[in-house]
MARBA-3410 file (N, C-alpha, C, O; in Angstrom, 1 decimal):
90
161.8,70.2,105.5,160.4,70.4,106.0,159.4,70.1,104.9,159.6,70.7,103.8 ~ 158.4,69.3,105.2,157.4,69.0,104.1,156.6,70.2,103.8,156.3,71.1,104.6 ~ 156.2,70.3,102.5,155.4,71.4,102.1,153.9,71.1,102.5,153.5,70.0,102.7 ~ 153.2,72.2,102.6,151.7,72.1,102.9,151.1,71.4,101.7,151.5,71.5,100.6 ~ 150.0,70.6,102.0,149.3,69.9,101.0,148.7,70.9,100.0,148.1,71.9,100.4
148.9,70.6,98.8,148.3,71.4,97.7,149.2,72.6,97.3,148.8,73.3,96.3 ~ 150.3,72.8,98.0,151.2,73.9,97.6,152.1,73.5,96.5,152.5,72.4,96.4 ~ 152.3,74.5,95.6,153.2,74.2,94.4,154.5,75.0,94.6,154.5,76.1,95.2 ~ 155.5,74.5,94.1,156.8,75.3,94.0,157.1,75.6,92.6,157.0,74.7,91.7 ~ 157.5,76.8,92.4,158.0,77.2,91.1,156.8,77.3,90.1,155.7,77.5,90.5
157.1,77.1,88.8,156.1,77.1,87.8,155.9,78.5,87.3,156.3,79.5,88.0 ~ 155.3,78.6,86.2,155.1,80.0,85.6,153.9,80.7,86.2,153.9,81.9,86.2 ~ 153.0,80.0,86.7,151.8,80.6,87.2,152.0,81.0,88.7,152.3,80.2,89.5 ~ 151.9,82.3,88.9,152.1,82.8,90.2,150.8,82.8,91.0,149.8,82.2,90.6 ~ 150.9,83.4,92.1,149.7,83.4,93.0,148.6,84.2,92.4,148.8,85.3,92.0
147.4,83.7,92.4,146.2,84.4,91.9,146.0,84.3,90.5,145.1,84.8,89.9 ~ 146.9,83.6,89.7,146.8,83.5,88.3,145.7,82.5,88.0,145.6,81.5,88.7 ~ 144.9,82.8,87.0,143.8,81.9,86.7,142.4,82.4,87.2,141.4,82.1,86.7 ~ 142.5,83.3,88.2,141.3,84.0,88.6,141.1,85.2,87.8,142.1,86.0,87.7 ~ 139.9,85.5,87.3,139.7,86.7,86.5,139.5,87.9,87.4,138.6,87.8,88.3
140.1,88.9,87.2,139.9,90.2,87.9,139.0,91.1,87.1,139.2,91.2,85.9 ~ 138.1,91.7,87.7,137.2,92.6,86.9,138.0,93.8,86.4,138.9,94.4,87.1 ~ 137.8,94.1,85.2,138.5,95.3,84.6,137.9,96.6,85.0,136.7,96.7,85.2 ~ 138.7,97.6,85.2,138.2,98.8,85.7,137.5,99.5,84.5,138.0,99.6,83.4 ~ 136.3,100.0,84.9,135.4,100.6,83.9,135.6,102.1,84.0,135.7,102.6,85.2
135.6,102.9,82.9,135.7,104.3,83.1,134.4,104.9,83.6,133.3,104.3,83.4 ~ 134.5,105.9,84.4,133.4,106.5,85.0,132.4,107.1,84.0,132.9,107.7,83.0 ~ 131.1,107.0,84.2,130.2,107.5,83.3,130.1,109.0,83.5,129.9,109.5,84.6 ~ 130.3,109.8,82.4,130.3,111.2,82.5,128.9,111.8,82.3,128.3,111.3,81.3 ~ 128.5,112.7,83.1,127.2,113.3,82.9,127.3,114.3,81.7,128.3,114.9,81.5
126.2,114.3,81.0,126.1,115.2,79.9,126.2,116.7,80.2,127.0,117.4,79.7 ~ 125.4,117.0,81.2,125.3,118.4,81.6,125.3,118.4,83.2,124.2,118.1,83.7 ~ 126.4,118.7,83.8,126.4,118.6,85.3,125.6,119.7,85.9,125.1,119.5,87.1 ~ 125.5,120.8,85.3,124.7,121.9,85.9,123.4,122.0,85.0,123.4,122.6,84.0 ~ 122.3,121.4,85.6,121.0,121.5,84.9,120.3,122.7,85.3,120.3,123.2,86.5
119.6,123.3,84.4,118.9,124.6,84.6,117.5,124.2,85.2,116.8,123.4,84.6 ~ 117.2,124.8,86.3,115.9,124.5,87.0,115.1,125.8,86.8,115.5,126.9,87.2 ~ 113.9,125.6,86.3,113.1,126.8,86.0,112.1,126.9,87.1,111.9,126.0,87.9 ~ 111.4,128.0,87.1,110.3,128.3,88.1,109.2,127.3,87.9,108.6,126.9,88.9 ~ 108.9,126.9,86.6,107.9,125.9,86.4,108.3,124.6,87.0,107.4,123.9,87.6
109.6,124.2,87.0,110.0,122.9,87.6,109.8,123.0,89.1,109.3,122.1,89.7 ~ 110.2,124.1,89.7,110.0,124.3,91.1,108.5,124.3,91.6,108.2,123.7,92.6 ~ 107.7,124.9,90.8,106.3,124.9,91.1,105.7,123.5,91.0,104.9,123.1,91.8 ~ 106.1,122.7,90.0,105.6,121.3,89.8,106.1,120.5,91.0,105.3,119.7,91.5 ~ 107.4,120.7,91.4,107.9,119.9,92.6,107.1,120.2,93.8,106.8,119.4,94.6
106.8,121.5,94.0,106.1,121.9,95.2,104.7,121.4,95.2,104.1,120.9,96.2 ~ 104.0,121.4,94.0,102.7,120.8,93.9,102.7,119.3,94.2,101.8,118.8,95.0 ~ 103.7,118.6,93.7,103.7,117.1,94.0,104.0,116.9,95.5,103.4,116.0,96.1 ~ 104.8,117.8,96.1,105.1,117.7,97.6,103.8,117.9,98.4,103.5,117.2,99.3 ~ 103.0,119.0,98.0,101.8,119.3,98.7,100.8,118.2,98.6,100.1,117.8,99.5
100.7,117.6,97.4,99.8,116.5,97.2,100.2,115.3,98.0,99.3,114.6,98.6 ~ 101.5,115.0,98.1,102.0,113.9,98.9,101.6,114.1,100.4,101.2,113.2,101.0 ~ 101.8,115.3,100.9,101.5,115.6,102.3,100.0,115.4,102.5,99.6,114.9,103.5 ~ 99.2,116.0,101.6,97.8,115.9,101.8,97.3,114.4,101.9,96.5,114.1,102.7 ~ 97.9,113.6,101.0,97.5,112.2,100.9,97.9,111.5,102.2,97.2,110.6,102.7
99.1,111.8,102.7,99.7,111.1,103.9,98.9,111.5,105.1,98.7,110.7,106.0 ~ 98.5,112.8,105.2,97.8,113.3,106.4,96.3,113.2,106.4,95.7,113.5,107.4 ~ 95.7,112.7,105.3,94.3,112.6,105.2,93.7,111.8,106.3,92.7,112.2,106.9 ~ 94.2,110.6,106.6,93.6,109.8,107.7,93.6,110.5,109.0,92.7,110.4,109.8 ~ 94.7,111.2,109.3,94.8,112.0,110.5,93.8,113.1,110.6,93.1,113.3,111.7
93.5,113.8,109.5,92.5,114.8,109.5,91.1,114.3,109.7,90.3,114.9,110.4 ~ 90.9,113.1,109.1,89.5,112.5,109.2,89.3,112.1,110.7,88.2,112.3,111.2 ~ 90.3,111.6,111.3,90.2,111.1,112.7,90.0,112.3,113.6,89.3,112.2,114.6 ~ 90.6,113.5,113.3,90.4,114.6,114.2,89.1,115.3,114.0,88.5,115.9,114.9 ~ 88.4,115.1,112.8,87.1,115.7,112.6,86.0,114.9,113.2,84.9,115.5,113.4
86.2,113.6,113.4,85.1,112.8,113.9,85.0,113.1,115.4,86.1,113.1,116.1 ~ 83.8,113.4,116.0,83.7,113.6,117.4,84.0,112.4,118.2,83.6,111.3,117.9 ~ 84.7,112.6,119.3,85.1,111.5,120.2,83.9,111.3,121.2,83.4,112.2,121.7 ~ 83.6,110.0,121.4,82.5,109.8,122.4,83.0,110.2,123.8,84.1,110.0,124.2 ~ 82.0,110.8,124.6,82.4,111.2,125.9,82.5,109.9,126.8,81.7,109.0,126.7
83.6,109.9,127.5,83.8,108.8,128.4,83.3,109.0,129.8,83.4,110.1,130.3 ~ 82.8,108.0,130.4,82.3,108.1,131.7,83.5,108.1,132.7,84.5,107.4,132.4 ~ 83.5,108.9,133.7,84.6,109.0,134.6,84.9,107.6,135.3,83.9,106.9,135.6 ~ 86.1,107.3,135.4,86.5,106.0,136.0,86.4,106.0,137.5,86.3,104.9,138.1 ~ 86.4,107.1,138.1,86.4,107.1,139.6,85.0,107.6,140.0,84.3,108.2,139.3
84.7,107.1,141.2,83.4,107.4,141.8,83.6,108.5,142.9,84.4,108.3,143.8 ~ 82.9,109.7,142.8,83.1,110.7,143.7,82.8,110.3,145.2,83.5,110.7,146.1 ~ 81.8,109.5,145.4,81.4,109.0,146.7,82.5,108.2,147.3,82.9,108.3,148.5 ~ 83.1,107.3,146.5,84.2,106.4,146.9,85.4,107.3,147.3,86.0,107.0,148.3 ~ 85.6,108.3,146.6,86.8,109.2,146.9,86.5,109.9,148.2,87.4,110.0,149.1
85.3,110.4,148.5,85.0,111.0,149.7,85.1,110.0,150.9,85.6,110.4,152.0 ~ 84.7,108.8,150.7,84.8,107.8,151.7,86.3,107.5,152.1,86.6,107.5,153.2 ~ 87.1,107.4,151.1,88.5,107.2,151.3,89.1,108.4,152.0,90.0,108.2,152.9 ~ 88.7,109.6,151.6,89.3,110.8,152.3,88.9,110.8,153.7,89.7,111.2,154.6 ~ 87.7,110.5,154.0,87.2,110.5,155.4,87.9,109.4,156.2,88.3,109.7,157.4
88.2,108.3,155.7,88.9,107.2,156.4,90.3,107.6,156.6,90.9,107.3,157.7 ~ 90.9,108.3,155.7,92.3,108.8,155.9,92.4,109.8,157.0,93.4,109.8,157.8 ~ 91.4,110.7,157.1,91.4,111.7,158.2,91.2,111.1,159.6,91.8,111.6,160.5 ~ 90.5,110.0,159.7,90.3,109.3,161.0,91.6,108.7,161.5,91.8,108.6,162.7 ~ 92.4,108.2,160.5,93.6,107.5,160.9,94.7,108.4,161.5,95.7,107.9,161.9
END
């Protein structure tokens, strides 16, 4: 049976030889896995969070404070009464 094109038989080089495999790197170890969090750190984080919220919600607050123009009603009361009277006749 003929071999597939490009296939080799024998030889010293096995399958996958010649391709470089990445070498396993040791995991980077953290210097101090348990970091001390102080009250000052928590206060600073809370202040940054409050500032971020205020900045994000500022456009919404401005939109709520501006008065909305009064809209004219879309329906006409006389037209409604006319339609109601026509329905009663039917």
